[in-house]
C-alpha positions in Angstrom: 13.7 -13.5 -8.2 10.9 -14.3 -10.6 9.8 -11.8 -13.2 6.4 -11.1 -14.8 5.1 -9.4 -17.9 4.1 -5.8 -17.5 1.6 -5.2 -20.3 3.1 -4.6 -23.6 6.4 -3.2 -22.2 9.5 -4.8 -23.5 10.5 -5.2 -19.8 9.7 -7.7 -17.1 8.9 -6.6 -13.6 10.1 -8.4 -10.5 7.3 -10.3 -8.7 8.0 -8.2 -5.6 8.0 -4.4 -5.6 9.4 -2.3 -2.8 6.8 0.1 -1.3 8.7 2.9 0.5 5.8 3.9 2.8 6.6 1.9 6.0 10.4 2.4 6.3 12.1 2.0 9.6 12.1 5.2 11.7 14.6 6.8 14.1 13.2 6.5 17.6 14.7 9.9 18.5 12.9 12.0 16.0 10.5 9.6 14.2 12.1 10.4 10.9 13.3 7.7 8.6 16.3 5.7 9.9 18.2 6.4 6.7 21.0 3.9 7.0 18.6 1.0 7.7 16.3 2.1 4.9 19.0 2.4 2.4 20.4 -1.0 3.4 16.9 -2.5 2.9 16.3 -1.0 -0.5 19.8 -1.9 -1.8 19.4 -5.5 -0.5 16.1 -5.8 -2.3 17.7 -4.5 -5.5 20.8 -6.7 -5.2 18.4 -9.6 -5.0 16.4 -8.8 -8.1 13.7 -6.2 -7.1 13.4 -3.8 -10.0 10.3 -1.7 -9.1 10.5 0.9 -6.3 7.3 2.7 -5.3 7.1 6.0 -3.4 4.8 9.0 -3.2 4.7 12.7 -2.3 3.3 12.3 1.3 5.0 9.1 2.4 6.9 9.6 5.7 5.9 13.2 5.8 7.6 13.9 2.5 10.8 12.1 3.3 10.3 9.0 1.3 11.1 10.3 -2.2 14.3 11.9 -0.9 15.3 8.6 0.8 14.7 6.7 -2.4 17.0 9.1 -4.2 19.7 8.4 -1.6 19.3 4.7 -1.9 19.4 4.8 -5.7 22.8 6.5 -5.9 26.0 4.5 -6.7 24.6 2.8 -9.8 21.3 1.5 -8.2 19.1 3.9 -10.3 20.0 2.1 -13.4 18.8 -1.2 -12.0 15.2 -0.2 -11.2 12.1 1.6 -12.4 10.8 4.3 -10.1 7.2 4.9 -9.4 5.8 8.0 -7.6 2.5 9.7 -7.4 0.9 13.1 -8.1 -0.8 14.2 -4.8 -4.4 14.6 -6.2 -5.6 16.3 -3.1 -3.0 19.1 -3.4 -3.8 19.9 -7.0 -5.9 23.1 -7.1 -4.8 24.6 -10.4 -3.4 23.6 -13.7 -0.1 25.0 -12.7 0.1 22.6 -9.8 0.5 19.7 -12.2 3.9 21.0 -13.3 4.8 22.2 -9.8 4.5 18.9 -8.1 6.0 16.8 -10.9 9.0 19.1 -11.1 9.4 19.0 -7.3 9.2 15.2 -7.3 11.8 15.0 -10.0 14.1 17.2 -7.9 13.4 15.2 -4.7 14.1 11.9 -6.5 17.1 13.4 -8.3 16.0 11.9 -11.6 15.2 13.3 -15.0 12.2 11.0 -15.6 9.6 9.2 -13.5 9.3 5.7 -15.0 5.8 5.1 -13.6 3.7 8.1 -12.6 0.3 7.8 -10.9 -2.6 10.1 -10.1 -2.6 9.3 -6.4 -5.5 7.9 -4.4 -8.3 8.4 -6.9 -11.7 8.4 -5.3 -14.8 10.3 -6.3 -13.6 13.5 -4.7 -10.1 13.4 -6.1 -11.4 12.4 -9.6 -13.7 15.5 -9.4 -10.5 17.5 -8.7 -9.2 16.6 -12.1 -12.6 17.0 -13.7 -12.7 20.6 -12.4 -9.3 21.2 -14.0 -10.6 19.7 -17.2 -9.9 16.1 -18.0 -8.9 17.0 -21.6 -6.3 19.4 -20.2 -5.0 16.8 -17.7 -4.7 14.1 -20.3 -3.0 16.6 -22.8 -0.6 17.5 -20.0 0.3 13.9 -19.5 1.0 13.5 -23.2 3.2 16.6 -23.1 5.1 15.3 -20.1 5.7 12.0 -21.9 6.9 13.8 -25.0 9.3 15.9 -22.9 10.6 12.7 -21.3 9.6 13.6 -17.8 7.1 10.6 -17.5 7.3 7.2 -19.1 4.2 5.3 -18.0 1.1 6.9 -16.6 -1.4 5.2 -14.2 -3.6 5.8 -11.2 -3.9 4.3 -7.7 -7.5 3.6 -6.6 -9.5 3.9 -3.4 -13.2 3.8 -4.1 -16.1 1.6 -5.3 -16.0 -0.6 -8.4 -18.3 1.5 -10.5 -15.9 4.5 -10.3 -13.0 2.1 -11.1 -14.7 1.1 -14.3 -15.3 4.8 -15.2 -11.6 5.5 -14.6 -10.4 2.6 -16.7 -12.7 3.7 -19.6 -11.7 7.4 -19.3 -8.2 7.2 -20.7 -5.6 4.9 -22.3 -3.8 4.2 -19.1 -0.5 2.3 -19.1 -1.2 0.6 -15.7 -3.2 1.0 -12.5 -2.7 0.2 -8.8 -5.4 -1.3 -6.5 -5.7 -2.7 -3.0 -6.1 -6.4 -3.2 -5.5 -9.4 -1.0 -7.2 -12.6 -0.1 -9.6 -10.8 2.3 -10.3 -7.7 0.1 -11.5 -9.6 -3.0 -14.8 -7.6 -3.1 -13.5 -4.4 -1.6 -13.1 -1.3 -3.7 -11.9 -2.5 -7.2 -11.4 -6.1 -5.9 -11.1 -9.2 -8.1 -13.7 -7.8 -10.5 -11.6 -4.7 -11.0 -8.5 -6.8 -11.5 -10.2 -8.8 -14.2 -11.6 -5.6 -15.8 -8.2 -4.0 -16.0 -6.7 -7.1 -17.5 -9.5 -7.3 -20.1 -8.5 -3.7 -21.1 -4.8 -4.7 -21.3 -4.0 -2.5 -18.2 -1.3 -4.1 -16.0 -2.2 -4.1 -12.3 0.1 -3.2 -9.5 -1.2 -4.6 -6.2 -0.9 -2.7 -2.9 -1.8 -3.8 0.6 -1.1 -7.5 -0.1 -0.7 -8.2 3.7 -3.4 -5.7 4.7 -1.1 -3.5 6.6 0.5 -6.5 8.3 -2.8 -8.1 9.4 -2.0 -11.1 7.2 1.6 -11.4 8.4 3.2 -12.4 11.6 1.8 -14.7 14.3 -1.5 -16.3 13.3 -4.5 -17.0 15.6 -4.9 -20.6 16.5 -8.1 -20.9 14.4 -6.1 -19.7 11.4 -3.2 -22.0 12.0 -5.6 -24.9 12.2 -7.0 -24.1 8.8 -3.6 -23.6 7.1 -2.4 -26.9 8.7 -4.7 -28.7 6.3 -2.1 -28.0 3.7 0.9 -30.3 3.3 3.1 -27.2 2.5 4.5 -25.2 5.3 4.4 -21.5 4.7 4.6 -18.4 6.8 1.4 -16.3 7.1 3.0 -13.6 4.8 4.0 -16.2 2.3 0.5 -17.6 2.0 -0.9 -14.1 1.3 1.8 -13.3 -1.3 1.7 -16.6 -3.1 -2.1 -16.3 -3.4 -1.6 -13.1 -5.3 1.3 -14.3 -7.5 -0.8 -17.3 -8.3 -3.0 -15.0 -10.5 -1.8 -14.1 -14.0 -3.6 -10.7 -13.9 -1.3 -9.5 -11.1 1.8 -7.7 -12.6 3.7 -6.9 -9.4 3.0 -7.0 -5.7 4.1 -4.1 -3.6 5.2 -4.7 0.0 5.8 -1.8 2.4 8.6 -3.4 4.4 9.9 -2.1 7.7 12.8 -4.3 8.5 15.6 -6.0 6.6 14.3 -9.4 7.9 10.9 -8.7 6.2 12.8 -7.8 2.9 14.7 -11.1 3.1 11.6 -13.1 3.8 9.6 -11.5 1.0 12.5 -11.8 -1.5 12.6 -15.5 -0.8 8.9 -15.8 -1.3 9.1 -14.0 -4.6 11.8 -16.4 -5.7 9.4 -19.2 -5.2 6.4 -17.5 -6.8 4.6 -18.2 -10.0 1.2 -18.5 -11.7 -0.4 -21.8 -10.8 1.9 -22.5 -7.8 -1.0 -23.1 -5.5 -3.1 -26.3 -5.8 -6.9 -26.2 -5.9 -6.9 -27.5 -2.3 -4.6 -24.6 -1.2 -6.8 -22.1 -2.9 -9.8 -23.4 -1.0 -7.8 -23.2 2.2 -7.0 -19.6 1.7 -10.6 -18.9 1.0 -11.6 -20.6 4.2 -9.0 -18.5 6.1 -10.3 -15.3 4.5 -13.8 -16.1 5.7 -12.5 -16.8 9.2 -10.5 -13.5 9.4 -13.4 -11.4 8.2 -15.4 -12.8 11.0 -12.6 -12.0 13.5 -11.2 -8.5 12.6 -13.2 -5.8 14.3 -11.7 -2.8 12.5 -10.7 -3.1 8.8 -7.8 -0.7 9.1 -4.8 -1.5 6.9 -2.5 0.9 8.7 -1.9 2.9 5.5 -1.6 6.2 7.5 -3.7 8.4 5.3 -5.6 9.5 8.4 -2.6 11.0 10.1 -1.3 13.4 11.2 -4.6 14.0 13.0 -5.2 17.7 13.9 -5.5 16.6 17.6 -2.6 14.2 17.4 -4.6 11.0 17.8 -2.5 8.0 16.8 -5.3 6.4 14.8 -3.5 3.5 13.0 -1.6 2.5 16.2 -4.8 2.4 18.2 -6.6 0.3 15.7 -3.7 -2.1 15.4 -3.6 -2.6 19.2 -7.4 -3.1 19.3 -7.4 -5.6 16.4 -4.6 -7.6 18.0 -6.3 -7.6 21.3 -9.5 -8.9 19.9 -8.1 -11.4 17.4 -5.4 -12.9 19.6 -7.4 -12.6 22.9 -4.7 -10.3 24.4 -6.8 -7.7 26.1 -4.6 -7.1 29.2 -1.4 -7.1 27.2 -2.7 -4.7 24.6 -4.2 -2.4 27.3 -0.8 -2.2 28.9 0.7 -1.3 25.6 -2.0 1.3 24.9 -1.1 3.0 28.2 2.7 2.8 27.5 3.6 6.2 26.3 6.4 4.7 24.2 3.7 2.9 22.2 0.8 5.4 22.2 1.5 8.9 23.6 -0.8 10.2 26.3 -2.0 13.0 24.1 -2.4 10.6 21.2 -5.0 8.3 22.8 -8.5 7.8 21.4 -10.1 10.0 24.0 -8.3 13.1 22.4 -10.6 12.8 19.3 -12.9 15.8 18.9 -14.8 14.2 16.0 -13.6 16.8 13.4 -13.9 14.3 10.6 -10.6 15.0 8.9 -9.6 11.4 9.2 -12.8 10.0 7.7 -12.4 12.3 4.7 -8.9 11.0 4.2 -9.5 7.3 4.8 -9.3 5.2 1.6 -11.1 2.3 3.4 -14.1 4.6 4.2 -14.0 3.5 7.9 -16.2 5.1 10.5 -13.1 6.2 12.4 -14.8 8.4 14.9 -17.2 5.6 16.0 -14.3 3.1 16.1 -12.2 5.5 18.3 -15.1 5.8 20.7 -15.1 2.0 20.9 -11.4 2.0 21.6 -11.9 4.5 24.4 -14.4 2.2 26.1 -12.2 -0.8 25.6 -8.8 0.6 26.6 -9.6 3.6 28.8 -13.0 3.1 30.5 -12.9 -0.6 31.4 
């Protein structure tokens, strides 16, 4: 494992962090497959990962409890734990204490090493403004003094101007942004990465593989571009090495779903470092990014913030099938999968959408989900 500086902390973070938001699930009840998930987390820690990221809503609230289970038997002492205050749930000043205390209980720890104000966008930031920013920041200082929080940060899902406002609003210890070789100008983007670094704020990167879009089997056009390099890499390794190549990136979170993914990413992290990619390889990745942008019809990362849908529409799954069908020219195969109730339930198809708008309010990518679901209906159900 390679390790990187984390601001002014007298501690180095593993290049790879474990994001506990896409853990394996039990097919019977769709809850976390706990034995597999614990095995994955412990394998990662045994192989040098020392940053584990979770949050209040992940896996319907199960993720923090699962992390607690995985960190028993001496594993807690080997890692820093990050979790997040659910900004959308905070309606009163009392809620700040309520959620933090519940999370400490769920995680079975006395202190959260890295605590984030979750999913800050204009609306959620206004939530904190309504409580009184001075009060919120005083509360953070009190929690630090009481030993319940060590480092404070925020995760971000909005436009760059708001990101700059947030960075300037408080003396943050770190921040978390979506960043990958496609999303260089999306939300905070590369400009935000540089701005945070200029202000001595370490950056945690999420969605490095864009919800899996940048991993797995590559379209032939993408393979042809990567083939220009003399170095053979998997699609995931290309995306991860591109991030680790940049000194402003402190740690890259990966939401891994299988032990095989953990092993592959751990191996990638072991071979990572600033300046590992040649100038030619950087140009190749840029060419791939331009090609992908032209190919991907729905810029969904599969983060899951839009679910559960009030009507049960399986939004991320539908968009994943649609993107795969279009990118890899697999229309018939993906249509069969769409109508396979083991993949998308009959009641969860796109035609069940009633355009209530709940998903669009929750979407950190600001997608026109309702319109995209109508397109999916035409593609999968009416053709």
